C-alpha positions as CSV (number, residue, x, y, z in Angstrom):
1,X,104.0,123.9,108.3
2,X,102.4,127.0,109.8
3,X,99.1,128.4,108.6
4,X,100.4,130.5,105.7
5,X,102.5,127.6,104.3
6,X,99.6,125.2,104.7
7,X,97.2,127.6,102.9
8,X,99.9,127.8,100.1
9,X,99.9,123.9,100.0
10,X,96.4,123.7,99.2
11,X,97.0,125.9,96.1
12,X,99.6,123.3,94.8
13,X,98.9,121.0,91.9
14,X,99.5,118.0,94.2
15,X,96.6,119.3,96.5
16,X,94.3,119.9,93.7
17,X,94.9,116.4,92.3
18,X,94.2,115.0,95.7
19,X,91.1,117.0,96.2
20,X,89.8,115.6,92.9
21,X,90.4,112.1,94.2
22,X,88.7,112.7,97.5
23,X,85.8,114.8,96.5
24,X,85.3,114.6,92.6
25,X,83.3,117.5,91.3
26,X,83.1,119.1,94.7
27,X,86.9,119.5,95.0
28,X,87.1,123.3,95.1
29,X,84.1,123.3,97.6
30,X,85.8,120.9,100.0
31,X,89.2,122.8,99.6
32,X,87.5,126.0,100.9
33,X,86.6,123.7,104.0
34,X,90.3,123.1,104.4
35,X,91.0,126.8,104.2
36,X,88.3,127.5,106.6
37,X,89.7,125.1,109.4
38,X,93.2,126.3,108.9
39,X,92.0,129.9,109.5
40,X,89.9,128.8,112.6
41,X,92.8,126.8,114.1
42,X,95.1,129.7,113.8
43,X,92.6,132.1,115.2
44,X,92.0,129.7,118.1
45,X,95.3,128.0,118.9
46,X,97.8,130.4,117.3
47,X,100.2,129.9,114.4
48,X,101.5,126.6,115.1
49,X,103.4,123.7,113.0
50,X,100.0,122.2,111.9
51,X,98.8,119.2,109.7
52,X,95.8,118.2,107.9
53,X,93.6,115.2,108.3
54,X,90.7,113.7,106.7
55,X,88.6,110.6,107.5
56,X,85.5,109.5,105.5
57,X,82.1,108.0,106.4
58,X,81.3,104.7,104.9
59,X,78.5,102.9,103.1
60,X,77.6,99.3,103.4
61,X,77.0,97.8,99.9
62,X,76.3,94.1,100.9
63,X,76.6,92.0,103.8
64,X,73.6,93.4,105.7
65,X,73.6,92.1,109.2
66,X,76.3,89.4,108.8
67,X,79.3,90.6,110.6
68,X,77.9,89.8,114.0
69,X,77.7,86.2,113.1
70,X,81.2,86.2,111.6
71,X,80.1,86.7,107.9
72,X,81.3,88.7,105.0
73,X,80.9,92.3,104.1
74,X,81.4,94.7,101.2
75,X,81.7,98.4,102.2
76,X,83.2,101.6,100.8
77,X,84.4,105.0,102.1
78,X,82.4,107.9,100.9
79,X,83.3,111.5,99.9
80,X,81.7,112.9,103.0
81,X,84.2,113.3,105.7
82,X,85.6,114.6,108.9
83,X,88.4,117.2,108.3
84,X,90.9,118.5,110.9
85,X,93.8,120.7,111.4
86,X,96.1,119.5,114.3
87,X,99.3,120.3,116.1
88,X,101.2,118.8,118.9
89,X,101.1,121.2,121.9
90,X,104.0,119.4,124.1
91,X,101.6,119.2,127.1
92,X,99.4,116.6,128.9
93,X,96.2,118.2,127.5
94,X,94.3,117.3,124.3
95,X,92.3,120.4,123.3
96,X,89.6,119.9,120.7
97,X,87.1,122.1,119.1
98,X,84.3,120.3,117.0
99,X,82.7,123.1,114.9
100,X,79.8,120.9,113.5
101,X,78.5,119.9,116.9
102,X,79.5,123.2,118.6
103,X,81.7,121.4,121.3
104,X,85.0,122.7,122.9
105,X,86.7,120.6,125.5
106,X,90.0,119.7,127.1
107,X,91.0,116.2,128.1
108,X,93.9,115.5,130.7
109,X,96.0,112.5,129.6
110,X,96.5,111.6,133.3
111,X,92.6,111.4,133.7
112,X,91.3,108.8,131.3
113,X,88.8,107.0,133.3
114,X,85.2,107.0,131.7
115,X,82.4,109.0,133.3
116,X,79.7,107.3,135.1
117,X,77.2,107.8,132.3
118,X,79.7,106.4,129.7
119,X,78.4,108.5,126.8
120,X,79.3,111.5,124.6
121,X,82.3,112.7,122.8
122,X,84.6,113.3,125.8
123,X,84.1,109.7,126.8
124,X,84.8,108.4,123.3
125,X,88.0,110.4,123.0
126,X,89.2,109.1,126.5
127,X,88.5,105.6,125.2
128,X,90.5,106.1,122.2
129,X,93.4,107.5,124.0
130,X,93.3,104.7,126.6
131,X,93.1,102.3,123.8
132,X,96.4,103.5,122.2
133,X,97.9,103.1,125.7
134,X,96.5,99.6,126.2
135,X,97.7,98.6,122.8
136,X,101.4,99.8,123.6
137,X,101.2,102.9,121.5
138,X,102.3,106.4,122.6
139,X,99.9,109.4,123.1
140,X,100.5,113.0,123.8
141,X,99.0,116.4,124.0
142,X,97.7,118.1,120.9
143,X,95.3,120.8,119.6
144,X,92.7,119.9,116.9
145,X,90.0,122.0,115.0
146,X,87.5,119.6,113.4
147,X,84.6,120.0,110.9
148,X,82.3,117.2,109.6
149,X,79.8,116.9,106.7
150,X,79.1,113.1,107.6
151,X,75.5,112.8,107.9
152,X,74.4,111.9,111.4
153,X,71.8,109.1,111.9
154,X,72.0,108.1,108.2
155,X,74.0,104.7,108.4
156,X,77.3,106.4,107.2
157,X,79.1,106.0,110.5
158,X,79.7,109.6,111.5
159,X,81.0,108.4,114.9
160,X,83.5,105.9,113.3
161,X,84.6,108.6,110.8
162,X,85.4,110.9,113.8
163,X,87.2,107.9,115.6
164,X,89.5,107.1,112.7
165,X,90.3,110.9,112.2
166,X,91.7,111.0,115.6
167,X,93.4,107.6,115.4
168,X,95.3,109.1,112.1
169,X,96.1,112.1,114.1
170,X,97.6,110.2,117.1
171,X,99.4,107.8,114.9
172,X,101.1,110.7,112.7
173,X,101.9,112.8,115.7
174,X,103.2,110.3,118.2
175,X,103.7,106.8,116.6
176,X,105.7,107.9,113.5
177,X,102.8,106.8,111.3
178,X,103.7,103.0,111.7
179,X,100.3,101.8,112.7
180,X,98.1,100.1,110.1
181,X,94.4,100.6,109.7
182,X,93.4,97.5,111.4
183,X,95.0,98.8,114.5
184,X,92.9,102.0,114.1
185,X,89.8,99.8,114.0
186,X,90.5,97.7,117.0
187,X,91.1,101.0,119.0
188,X,87.9,102.6,117.8
189,X,85.9,99.2,118.9
190,X,87.7,99.3,122.3
191,X,86.6,102.8,122.8
192,X,82.9,102.1,121.9
193,X,82.8,98.7,123.9
194,X,84.5,99.9,127.0
195,X,83.7,103.6,127.2
196,X,80.3,103.7,125.7
197,X,79.2,100.2,126.7
198,X,78.3,99.8,123.0
199,X,78.5,96.2,121.6
200,X,79.8,97.4,118.3
201,X,82.1,95.4,115.9
202,X,84.8,96.3,113.5
203,X,82.8,97.0,110.3
204,X,82.3,100.8,110.7
205,X,85.8,101.5,111.7
206,X,87.5,99.4,109.0
207,X,85.5,100.8,106.2
208,X,86.3,104.3,107.3
209,X,90.0,103.6,108.1
210,X,90.9,101.5,105.1
211,X,89.3,103.6,102.2
212,X,87.9,102.6,98.8
213,X,85.9,99.4,98.3
214,X,86.8,96.6,100.8
215,X,85.7,93.3,101.5
216,X,85.9,92.1,105.1
217,X,85.6,88.4,106.3
218,X,84.9,88.2,110.1
219,X,85.3,84.4,110.3
220,X,88.0,85.3,112.9
221,X,86.6,88.5,114.4
222,X,89.9,89.3,116.2
223,X,91.9,89.3,113.0
224,X,89.2,90.1,110.3
225,X,90.5,89.3,106.7
226,X,90.4,92.5,104.8
227,X,90.9,93.0,101.1
228,X,90.8,96.3,99.3
229,X,89.2,95.9,95.9
230,X,91.1,97.6,93.1
231,X,88.1,99.1,91.4
232,X,87.7,102.8,90.2
233,X,84.0,103.3,91.0
234,X,84.2,106.9,89.5
235,X,84.9,105.5,86.1
236,X,81.3,103.8,86.1
237,X,79.5,107.2,86.0
238,X,77.4,106.2,88.9
239,X,76.6,107.8,92.2
240,X,75.3,106.6,95.7
241,X,72.3,108.3,97.0
242,X,71.4,107.9,100.7
243,X,67.7,108.7,101.4
244,X,66.5,109.4,104.9
245,X,63.1,108.0,105.2
246,X,62.4,109.5,108.6
247,X,63.2,108.2,112.2
248,X,60.9,105.6,113.5
249,X,58.9,106.4,116.7
250,X,59.3,103.0,118.3
251,X,62.0,101.8,120.4
252,X,64.1,99.6,118.0
253,X,66.5,98.2,120.5
254,X,64.7,95.0,120.8
255,X,64.5,94.6,116.9
256,X,68.2,95.2,116.5
257,X,69.2,92.7,119.2
258,X,66.9,90.1,117.9
259,X,68.5,89.9,114.6
260,X,72.1,88.4,115.9
261,X,70.2,86.6,118.7
262,X,68.0,84.6,116.3
263,X,70.8,83.8,113.9
264,X,72.8,82.4,117.0
265,X,69.8,80.5,118.1
266,X,70.1,78.6,114.8
267,X,73.7,77.9,115.3
268,X,73.0,76.9,118.8
269,X,70.9,74.0,117.8
270,X,74.0,72.4,116.1
271,X,76.1,73.3,119.3
272,X,77.8,76.3,117.7
273,X,77.9,80.0,118.6
274,X,77.4,81.7,115.2
275,X,76.0,80.9,111.8
276,X,79.7,81.1,110.3
277,X,80.3,77.9,112.3
278,X,77.7,75.9,110.4
279,X,76.6,75.3,106.8
280,X,73.5,76.3,104.9
281,X,73.2,72.5,103.9
282,X,73.2,71.6,107.5
283,X,70.4,74.0,108.2
284,X,68.3,72.7,105.3
285,X,68.8,69.0,106.2
286,X,67.6,69.6,109.7
287,X,65.0,72.3,108.8
288,X,62.1,70.6,110.5
289,X,63.9,70.3,113.9
290,X,65.5,73.7,113.7
291,X,62.3,75.6,113.0
292,X,60.8,73.9,116.2
293,X,64.0,74.9,118.2
294,X,64.7,78.5,116.8
295,X,61.5,79.6,115.1
296,X,60.7,80.3,111.5
297,X,62.0,83.9,111.5
298,X,65.3,82.8,113.0
299,X,65.6,80.2,110.1
300,X,64.9,82.9,107.4
301,X,67.5,85.2,108.9
302,X,70.0,82.4,109.0
303,X,69.2,81.7,105.3
304,X,69.7,85.3,104.6
305,X,73.2,85.1,106.4
306,X,74.5,82.3,104.1
307,X,73.1,83.7,100.9
308,X,74.4,87.2,101.8
309,X,77.9,85.7,102.1
310,X,77.7,84.2,98.6
311,X,76.5,87.5,97.2
312,X,79.4,89.5,98.6
313,X,81.6,86.9,97.1
314,X,79.8,87.3,93.6
315,X,79.9,91.1,93.9
316,X,83.7,91.1,94.6
317,X,84.4,88.8,91.7
318,X,82.2,90.9,89.4
319,X,84.0,94.2,90.4
320,X,87.5,92.5,90.0
321,X,86.3,91.3,86.5
322,X,84.8,94.6,85.6
323,X,81.2,93.2,85.3
324,X,79.5,96.2,86.9
325,X,75.9,95.4,85.7
326,X,76.3,91.9,87.4
327,X,77.6,93.9,90.6
328,X,74.3,96.1,90.5
329,X,72.0,93.0,90.1
330,X,73.6,91.5,93.3
331,X,73.2,94.7,95.1
332,X,69.4,94.7,94.4
333,X,69.3,91.0,95.3
334,X,71.0,91.8,98.6
335,X,68.3,94.4,99.3
336,X,65.6,92.0,98.6
337,X,66.8,89.5,100.9
338,X,66.9,92.0,103.5
339,X,63.4,92.9,102.9
340,X,62.0,89.4,102.7
341,X,64.4,87.0,104.6
342,X,66.1,89.3,107.1
343,X,63.0,91.4,107.6
344,X,64.4,94.5,108.9
345,X,62.6,97.1,106.8
346,X,60.1,97.8,109.5
347,X,59.2,96.9,113.0
348,X,56.3,94.4,113.8
349,X,55.4,96.6,117.0
350,X,54.3,99.5,114.5
351,X,53.7,97.9,111.2
352,X,51.8,100.9,109.8
353,X,55.1,102.9,110.0
354,X,57.0,101.8,107.0
355,X,59.1,104.6,105.8
356,X,61.9,102.3,104.4
357,X,59.3,100.1,102.6
358,X,57.7,103.2,100.9
359,X,61.1,104.7,99.9
360,X,62.2,101.3,98.4
361,X,58.8,100.9,96.6
362,X,59.2,104.3,95.0
363,X,62.8,103.8,94.2
364,X,62.1,100.5,92.5
365,X,59.4,102.0,90.4
366,X,61.8,104.7,89.3
367,X,64.5,102.1,88.4
368,X,61.9,99.9,86.6
369,X,60.9,102.7,84.4
370,X,64.5,103.7,83.6
371,X,65.8,100.1,83.5
372,X,69.0,101.3,85.3
373,X,70.3,101.3,88.7
374,X,69.9,99.5,92.1
375,X,68.7,100.0,95.5
376,X,68.5,98.4,98.9
377,X,68.1,99.1,102.7
378,X,71.1,100.7,104.2
379,X,72.4,99.8,107.7
380,X,70.6,98.4,110.6
381,X,67.1,98.9,109.3
382,X,63.7,98.9,110.9
383,X,63.7,102.7,110.3
384,X,66.1,105.2,108.8
385,X,67.7,105.1,105.4
386,X,68.0,103.5,102.0
387,X,70.6,103.5,99.4
388,X,70.2,103.8,95.6
389,X,73.0,103.4,93.1
390,X,72.2,105.3,89.9
391,X,73.7,106.5,86.6
392,X,74.9,110.1,86.9
393,X,72.5,111.3,84.3
394,X,69.5,110.1,86.3
395,X,70.5,111.4,89.9
396,X,69.0,114.9,89.7
397,X,65.6,113.5,88.4
398,X,65.7,110.9,91.0
399,X,66.5,113.3,93.8
400,X,63.6,115.5,92.7
401,X,61.2,112.6,92.6
402,X,62.1,111.1,95.9
403,X,62.3,114.5,97.8
404,X,58.8,115.3,96.5
405,X,57.6,112.3,98.3
406,X,59.6,112.2,101.4
407,X,60.7,115.8,101.9
408,X,63.3,118.4,100.7
409,X,66.7,117.6,101.7
410,X,66.2,113.8,102.5
411,X,68.5,112.5,99.7
412,X,72.3,112.9,99.6
413,X,74.4,112.3,96.7
414,X,77.9,110.7,97.2
415,X,80.4,108.5,95.6
416,X,83.2,106.1,96.7
417,X,86.6,107.7,97.4
418,X,89.8,105.8,97.3
419,X,91.3,107.0,100.5
420,X,90.6,106.2,104.1
421,X,91.7,108.0,107.2
422,X,94.8,109.9,106.2
423,X,97.2,112.7,107.1
424,X,96.5,115.0,104.0
425,X,100.1,116.4,103.9
426,X,101.6,113.0,103.5
427,X,99.4,112.3,100.4
428,X,100.2,115.5,98.5
């Protein structure tokens, strides 16, 4: 379809239905985003045979800091996304404009080696293209105009959303759409591991690629077990609110690295590599010796790992059985475990800076007064963001309450969308 036909497609009943599924009450606002990128693509690259694509950000609901020790996670795709218009250009060049980040660049398919700094968007895209080649898939030249409203530095995986968007485009353009979303995730992981030297796993990419509520068991990390949960989150009349509590001023690299390392230290006592290879019973039976070998915080973090895996299972079961209140109770319990056992709400190097703890305390007071809702730390921790899950009739009041304390614009309302990374044309 060329630009005029694509704009007409967006007016169809099928498009309106899809937009409601993707964006809920913000369907028309987001349809305007699509109209905008179609026009910008036309103005920049000319009137070509184009297609529309969307890839969501993601939220972690439970399974905080378990994937690196091959544990279990519950995550969901959100209604903030990257949107693109793309077209095959029958050349060896990939031309991309990223409106949100004011980037305009060209990549030659014959020159996919990473730069010396191994950082930035160009290296990431080169890594994705090389990942397709290494995995035996086809690549080719294309033009793309991209915009995104996925919040940066908020634990909702803006980079993974971008990666999965491009994977869906390359799959649709050059591989007849035959790839599955697990393949997308592995290519995204390859790009970050090799072209960014970032030791990331598959969680972010899987949640963005698959869509909806999903649970992932990383016991075999090369082939994680992924299950999509058949649950209509929108029917529960609840929203997710991500609250930015402020970036910490300390270097948190050591804090992040210590979490998996300390869990693995506990496993090492038993001659294993990760906590998934031992049991909670083994740890408790040998507690005295393990405390001496690995330290008390390591023991607490390992206990968090085991209990968090159980909570993920309980939450999945509650969702499948329609017990939403039980699900919310486990979300709160997961957050409490992160705060008390995992201990990733603030850094010990600067204990007077506790933005996450303050935001959680205020949110817990709000929930206690209303007797409804749940909250927890969101993402890696030590500084950054929290998540609240509240009935829709309380959202405006909560946002006003928390933004008065933490600053205007610090809270973002979102919901779970049922689609992952898609070619929009194929879904209408």
